[in-house]
C-alpha positions in Angstrom: -1.2 -49.0 -17.9 -3.6 -47.0 -16.6 -2.7 -44.3 -13.7 -5.7 -44.1 -11.6 -5.8 -41.3 -8.5 -5.5 -42.1 -5.3 -9.4 -42.3 -4.7 -9.9 -44.8 -7.7 -7.7 -47.3 -6.1 -8.8 -47.3 -2.9 -12.2 -48.5 -5.0 -10.3 -51.2 -7.1 -10.0 -52.7 -3.8 -13.4 -52.7 -2.8 -14.8 -53.4 -5.7 -11.7 -57.1 -5.7 -13.4 -57.4 -2.2 -17.1 -56.8 -3.8 -16.5 -58.7 -6.8 -14.5 -61.9 -5.6 -16.5 -62.3 -2.8 -13.3 -62.3 -0.6 -12.2 -60.1 2.3 -9.5 -57.2 2.7 -7.0 -59.6 4.4 -6.6 -61.9 1.0 -5.7 -58.8 -0.8 -3.0 -58.0 1.8 -1.7 -61.6 1.3 -1.6 -61.3 -2.4 0.6 -58.0 -1.9 2.7 -59.5 0.6 3.1 -62.8 -1.6 4.0 -60.5 -5.2 6.6 -58.6 -3.2 8.0 -62.1 -2.3 8.3 -63.4 -5.2 10.0 -60.8 -6.5 12.3 -60.8 -3.5 13.2 -64.8 -3.9 14.2 -63.9 -7.6 16.9 -62.1 -5.8 19.3 -65.2 -5.8 22.0 -63.0 -4.2 19.6 -61.9 -1.3 19.1 -65.1 0.1 22.2 -64.6 2.3 21.0 -61.0 3.8 19.7 -59.5 6.7 16.0 -58.3 6.0 15.1 -55.6 8.7 10.8 -54.5 8.2 9.7 -51.4 9.4 6.2 -51.4 10.2 3.6 -48.9 10.8 0.8 -49.8 12.3 -2.1 -48.8 9.5 -2.3 -51.4 6.4 1.0 -50.8 4.8 2.5 -52.1 8.2 0.0 -55.1 7.7 1.9 -55.7 4.0 5.4 -55.3 5.5 4.2 -58.3 8.5 2.8 -60.4 5.7 5.9 -60.5 3.9 8.2 -60.5 7.3 6.3 -64.1 7.6 6.3 -65.4 4.1 10.2 -64.6 4.1 11.1 -66.2 7.2 9.1 -69.5 6.3 11.9 -69.1 3.5 14.1 -69.6 5.9 15.7 -66.1 5.2 16.8 -63.7 8.5 14.3 -61.3 9.3 13.7 -59.0 11.9 11.0 -56.5 12.8 10.4 -53.4 14.1 6.8 -51.2 15.0 6.9 -47.6 14.4 5.6 -46.3 16.5 4.7 -49.3 19.0 1.7 -47.4 20.6 -0.4 -46.2 17.9 -4.0 -47.2 16.8 -3.6 -50.5 14.5 -5.7 -51.1 11.5 -8.1 -54.7 11.7 -5.9 -56.1 9.0 -2.3 -55.5 10.7 -3.5 -56.7 13.9 -4.6 -59.8 12.2 -0.8 -60.0 10.9 0.7 -59.1 13.5 -0.6 -62.2 15.9 0.1 -64.4 12.6 3.7 -63.5 12.7 3.8 -63.7 16.7 3.0 -67.4 16.0 5.2 -68.3 13.4 7.9 -67.4 15.7 9.5 -64.1 14.3 10.5 -62.1 17.2 9.0 -58.2 16.5 10.6 -55.7 18.5 8.6 -52.3 19.4 9.8 -48.6 18.6 9.1 -46.7 21.4 12.2 -43.8 21.0 15.0 -43.2 18.6 17.4 -44.6 20.6 15.3 -48.4 20.0 16.7 -48.2 16.6 18.8 -51.1 15.7 22.0 -51.1 14.4 21.9 -52.2 10.8 24.7 -54.8 9.8 26.6 -53.9 6.1 25.0 -55.0 3.0 21.7 -56.1 4.3 18.1 -54.9 2.8 15.8 -53.0 4.8 12.3 -52.9 3.8 10.3 -49.2 4.2 6.3 -51.0 5.1 5.7 -47.6 7.4 3.3 -45.3 5.7 1.4 -46.5 2.8 -0.3 -44.6 -0.3 -2.8 -42.7 1.9 -0.7 -40.5 3.9 -1.2 -37.2 3.4 0.0 -34.7 6.3 3.6 -34.6 7.1 5.5 -37.3 9.3 6.5 -36.3 12.5 8.3 -37.7 15.9 9.4 -40.7 16.0 8.2 -41.9 12.8 10.3 -39.2 11.4 13.4 -39.9 13.2 13.3 -43.5 11.9 13.3 -42.2 8.4 15.8 -40.5 9.0 18.0 -43.5 10.4 17.3 -45.1 7.5 18.2 -42.9 4.8 21.7 -42.4 6.7 22.3 -46.4 6.5 24.7 -46.4 3.2 25.4 -49.9 2.4 22.1 -51.1 2.1 19.0 -51.6 0.1 16.0 -49.5 1.2 13.1 -51.1 -0.6 9.6 -49.2 0.4 6.6 -51.2 -0.4 4.0 -49.5 -2.6 5.3 -46.0 -2.1 7.8 -44.6 0.2 7.3 -43.5 3.9 6.3 -40.0 3.9 5.6 -39.7 0.0 2.5 -37.9 -1.1 1.1 -39.1 -4.4 -1.0 -36.4 -5.6 1.1 -33.3 -4.2 4.3 -32.0 -3.5 6.9 -32.8 -0.9 8.2 -29.7 1.1 11.9 -29.0 2.1 10.6 -29.7 5.6 9.1 -33.1 4.7 10.4 -36.5 5.9 10.4 -38.9 3.2 12.4 -42.2 2.7 15.2 -42.2 -0.1 14.0 -45.5 -1.9 16.4 -47.7 -3.8 13.6 -49.9 -5.7 9.6 -49.2 -4.8 7.6 -52.4 -5.0 4.5 -50.5 -6.3 1.3 -52.0 -6.5 -1.3 -53.0 -9.6 -0.4 -49.2 -11.0 2.5 -47.0 -11.3 1.9 -43.5 -9.2 2.1 -40.2 -11.1 4.4 -39.0 -8.6 7.0 -41.2 -9.5 8.1 -39.9 -13.1 7.9 -36.2 -11.6 11.3 -34.6 -11.3 11.1 -32.4 -8.3 10.6 -36.4 -7.2 14.1 -37.6 -8.1 15.4 -37.8 -4.7 12.8 -40.3 -3.3 12.1 -42.5 -6.5 15.2 -43.8 -8.2 13.1 -47.2 -9.2 10.5 -49.1 -9.2 8.8 -51.9 -10.1 4.8 -52.7 -10.6 3.2 -55.4 -9.0 -0.1 -57.1 -10.2 -1.8 -58.1 -6.9 -4.9 -59.6 -8.1 -7.1 -56.5 -8.3 -10.5 -57.3 -10.5 -9.7 -56.8 -14.0 -12.6 -56.1 -15.1 -13.0 -53.3 -12.5 -9.6 -52.0 -14.0 -10.9 -52.3 -17.8 -13.7 -50.2 -16.9 -11.7 -47.3 -15.2 -11.6 -44.3 -16.5 -8.5 -42.1 -16.0 -6.6 -38.9 -16.8 -3.1 -40.7 -17.2 -1.5 -43.5 -19.0 1.8 -45.1 -18.6 3.1 -45.7 -22.2 3.8 -48.9 -22.4 4.4 -51.8 -25.1 1.1 -52.9 -24.7 -0.5 -49.6 -26.0 2.7 -49.4 -28.4 1.3 -52.2 -30.2 -1.8 -50.9 -30.1 -0.7 -47.8 -32.2 1.9 -49.2 -34.5 0.5 -50.4 -38.3 2.7 -52.9 -40.6 3.0 -52.2 -44.0 1.5 -54.0 -46.0 2.8 -56.0 -49.5 1.7 -53.7 -52.1 2.7 -50.4 -50.2 4.1 -47.5 -52.3 5.7 -44.0 -51.5 2.7 -42.2 -51.9 0.6 -44.2 -49.6 3.0 -43.0 -47.0 3.1 -39.1 -47.3 5.0 -36.2 -47.8 6.7 -34.5 -45.2 8.3 -30.6 -45.7 10.5 -29.8 -43.0 11.3 -26.0 -42.5 14.5 -25.1 -40.5 17.8 -23.9 -40.0 19.9 -20.5 -40.1 23.2 -19.7 -40.7 25.3 -21.9 -37.9 22.2 -24.2 -37.5 21.9 -25.9 -40.4 22.8 -29.2 -38.7 19.5 -29.1 -36.9 17.2 -28.9 -40.3 19.6 -31.9 -41.5 18.3 -34.2 -38.2 14.9 -33.7 -38.5 15.1 -34.0 -42.2 16.5 -37.4 -41.8 14.7 -38.6 -38.9 11.6 -37.9 -40.9 12.7 -40.1 -43.5 14.1 -42.8 -41.4 10.5 -42.6 -40.0 9.2 -44.1 -43.0 8.0 -40.6 -44.1 7.2 -41.3 -48.3 8.6 -38.2 -49.3 10.3 -35.8 -47.5 11.5 -31.8 -48.9 14.0 -29.7 -46.9 13.1 -26.0 -46.8 16.1 -24.2 -45.6 18.3 -20.8 -45.8 19.9 -20.9 -49.0 23.8 -21.2 -46.9 22.4 -24.8 -46.2 22.2 -25.9 -49.0 25.3 -27.9 -50.7 25.0 -29.4 -46.9 21.4 -30.6 -46.7 21.9 -32.4 -50.6 25.3 -34.0 -49.6 23.9 -34.7 -46.0 20.7 -36.2 -46.8 20.4 -36.9 -50.5 17.0 -38.6 -50.3 15.7 -35.4 -49.7 14.4 -32.6 -51.9 15.7 -29.4 -51.1 13.9 -26.4 -51.1 15.6 -22.7 -50.2 14.8 -19.2 -49.1 16.5 -16.0 -48.1 20.5 -16.3 -47.8 21.3 -17.1 -43.8 17.6 -17.1 -42.4 13.8 -18.3 -43.3 12.3 -14.5 -44.3 9.4 -16.1 -46.9 8.0 -19.5 -45.8 7.1 -19.9 -49.3 7.5 -23.5 -50.9 6.1 -24.7 -54.3 5.4 -28.8 -53.2 2.7 -30.2 -51.7 3.1 -31.7 -48.5 0.6 -33.4 -46.0 2.6 -32.3 -43.0 5.0 -29.4 -42.1 7.5 -29.4 -39.3 9.0 -26.5 -38.5 11.0 -24.4 -36.2 13.8 -26.2 -35.7 17.1 -24.0 -35.9 15.2 -21.3 -37.0 16.4 -18.5 -34.8 14.3 -15.6 -33.9 15.4 -12.9 -35.9 13.0 -10.0 -37.0 12.6 -11.1 -40.4 12.5 -14.6 -39.3 9.4 -13.8 -36.8 7.6 -11.8 -39.5 7.9 -14.6 -41.3 6.9 -17.4 -39.3 3.6 -15.1 -38.4 2.4 -14.5 -41.7 3.6 -18.1 -42.6 0.8 -19.1 -40.1 -2.2 -17.1 -41.1 -2.1 -19.0 -44.3 -1.2 -22.3 -43.2 -3.9 -25.1 -42.8 -1.9 -28.0 -42.7 -1.1 -30.5 -40.1 2.2 -28.7 -38.0 4.7 -30.3 -35.7 6.5 -27.1 -33.9 9.8 -27.0 -32.2 12.4 -25.0 -30.7 12.6 -21.6 -31.6 8.8 -21.8 -33.5 8.0 -22.3 -29.9 9.6 -19.4 -28.4 8.0 -17.1 -30.9 4.6 -18.3 -30.1 5.5 -17.7 -26.8 6.6 -14.0 -27.7 2.9 -13.6 -29.6 0.8 -16.0 -27.6 -2.2 -14.3 -29.7 -0.5 -16.9 -32.7 -2.0 -19.6 -31.3 -5.3 -19.1 -32.5 -4.2 -20.0 -36.1 -2.8 -23.4 -35.4 -5.0 -26.2 -36.7 -6.2 -28.1 -34.1 -4.3 -30.7 -32.6 -0.9 -29.2 -33.5 2.0 -30.9 -32.1 4.2 -28.5 -29.9 7.9 -30.4 -28.4 8.7 -27.8 -25.7 11.4 -28.6 -23.3 10.7 -27.1 -19.4 12.2 -23.9 -20.4 10.4 -23.3 -23.4 6.9 -24.5 -21.7 7.2 -22.1 -19.0 7.6 -19.2 -21.6 4.2 -20.6 -23.2 1.9 -21.2 -19.9 4.5 -19.1 -17.1 6.1 -20.2 -14.1 4.9 -23.1 -11.5 5.4 -23.5 -8.2 5.7 -27.4 -8.5 5.3 -29.9 -10.8 1.4 -30.9 -9.9 0.5 -26.9 -11.0 2.6 -27.5 -13.9 0.9 -30.5 -15.2 -2.1 -28.9 -14.3 -1.1 -25.3 -16.4 0.0 -28.0 -19.1 -3.9 -29.4 -19.1 -5.3 -26.3 -19.1 -3.3 -25.0 -22.3 -3.9 -28.3 -24.0 -8.2 -27.9 -23.7 -8.1 -23.8 -24.2 -5.7 -24.0 -27.1 -7.0 -27.2 -28.9 -3.4 -28.5 -29.0 -1.1 -31.2 -28.2 2.0 -30.9 -26.2 4.6 -33.2 -25.8 6.9 -32.2 -22.9 10.3 -32.8 -23.6 12.7 -35.1 -20.9 13.2 -37.6 -18.4 9.3 -39.4 -18.9 8.6 -37.5 -21.5 4.4 -36.2 -21.7 2.2 -35.9 -24.1 -1.0 -33.9 -23.4 -4.0 -33.8 -25.4 -7.4 -32.9 -24.0 -6.2 -32.8 -20.4 -5.0 -36.7 -21.2 -1.4 -37.1 -20.2 0.1 -40.1 -21.5 3.8 -41.1 -20.0 6.4 -42.7 -21.9 8.6 -45.5 -20.1 11.2 -45.4 -23.0 14.8 -43.6 -22.8 17.9 -43.1 -20.9 20.0 -40.2 -19.9 21.9 -40.7 -23.2 19.2 -38.7 -24.9 20.4 -35.4 -22.9 22.7 -34.1 -26.1 22.2 -31.4 -28.6 20.2 -32.1 -31.0 18.0 -34.7 -29.9 14.7 -32.7 -30.1 15.5 -31.7 -33.4 15.5 -35.9 -33.8 12.1 -35.9 -32.1 10.3 -33.6 -34.3 11.5 -35.3 -37.5 9.9 -39.1 -36.5 6.7 -37.5 -35.6 6.2 -35.8 -38.5 7.7 -38.4 -40.5 4.6 -40.3 -38.6 2.1 -38.1 -39.1 2.8 -37.9 -42.6 1.8 -41.8 -43.1 -1.4 -40.8 -41.4 -1.6 -41.9 -37.5 -3.2 -39.3 -35.8 -1.0 -36.6 -34.2 -2.1 -38.2 -30.6 -0.7 -41.2 -32.2 2.1 -39.6 -34.1 3.5 -38.3 -30.7 3.0 -41.4 -28.5 4.8 -43.5 -31.1 7.5 -41.1 -32.1 8.1 -40.0 -28.1 8.5 -44.3 -27.2 10.5 -45.0 -31.1 12.9 -41.7 -30.1 13.1 -43.2 -26.1 14.0 -47.0 -27.4 16.5 -45.5 -29.7 18.6 -45.3 -26.4 17.6 -48.0 -24.6 18.8 -50.3 -27.2 22.2 -48.2 -28.0 23.4 -48.9 -24.5 24.7 -52.8 -25.6 27.1 -50.3 -27.7 27.3 -47.0 -25.9 27.3 -45.1 -22.4 25.0 -42.1 -21.9 28.1 -39.5 -22.6 29.1 -41.2 -26.0 25.8 -41.4 -27.3 24.7 -38.6 -29.8 21.5 -37.5 -31.7 22.9 -38.7 -35.0 22.9 -42.1 -33.1 19.1 -41.3 -32.4 18.6 -42.0 -36.2 21.1 -44.6 -36.5 19.3 -46.8 -34.2 15.7 -45.9 -35.0 15.4 -49.6 -37.3 16.5 -51.1 -33.8 13.4 -49.7 -32.6 11.2 -50.1 -34.6 12.2 -54.1 -34.7 11.6 -54.0 -30.8 8.2 -53.5 -31.0 7.5 -55.2 -33.9 8.6 -58.9 -32.1 
């Protein structure tokens, strides 16, 4: 699913009006109908009172149209205009007059004291400011936002975006913004919805199709995509009847150190479970029995007693995963650097492998094109430097991937895959993945997929999606607290089945 810039969304509106020979008010009607359809599906909301706060621009016009349609369905609706004396858009005025004719009472808010008493267990609809807001909310609208945020026992729904929210820059500590329970957003997700810094304002969002011109959307070129099941189905390949293990590559998983052999075990198991034809674990000799016992399907080669020092293997892999649990001892760093100088095979680098690169960034030039790095935020900071906000982080990340011709998988909620400045935002997963070893498993999955001749980018996108999906399908048996890294591997078959259906 595409995530366009705000200027592109406005262009989509204009092109829809032009190509379909309709008036702009028709788009407002389509948006309102989509919102009302969603609300009507919530059967327990039928008995609730709706308080709808509308600005005087087109977002407010959406709110007025929603109020009219809900009232027609016999819902109890109260409408408040904020602020009453602002300039009114043409489509707002049209819907304002239509709402007056419907018999719904419209209240004009002129001062803070006019804010209504919200009856317990009501629904508040926020339609004051939309995606075009680019300056702080002040005066009465700011007062109304404060009052809505104080309401603790009613559900708050924002139309398109929360009022006071910036879609293409960061909020400051002094900005006023609605803290929504649910956002009904139009046609496209908004990039700012998935950024960690906005967690306070973005809890749940639902994309509603409002009928923007499909041909224009197909033609639209964007730099951000939201990875949904349609994207995954375009990547995933089923095996043929006469498949054999030689067709699915050979993974070499280089990892582990004394006390961290588990990281290598998890990554190796994940590579096998993701479908690699052959897998060899290259580990310190202290982990030999552990690996042979824990993963009988894997072949094993050993290095020094407690750490990786030589990185000198004898097998002929098609892809190498490296870095999980290797530590940063001087011998390991030296051996890792020598390995990078001579290696020509595709790489997936995680954990201490990334930390070593961060300490000596000159090593980046030795990485094969489209090497996949899988940092968490702190590891990324060591690589690209600090950032002031999430938008700056993304720009620095884009620049890094372009300059070094690498793929970065930035782990976290809404894990992001970045290549050549293009950002792919994952849609699966939940807080159950916030557990030790989760990243080791992801490294194994991505490496295993590359072995099967997925491109590194395809493997990263598909691997991250499957990784998150395991936590989603596991919620029938687990809570977020009880889900552990081994469960990711355990539920990987169900994740594959889910995308095959």
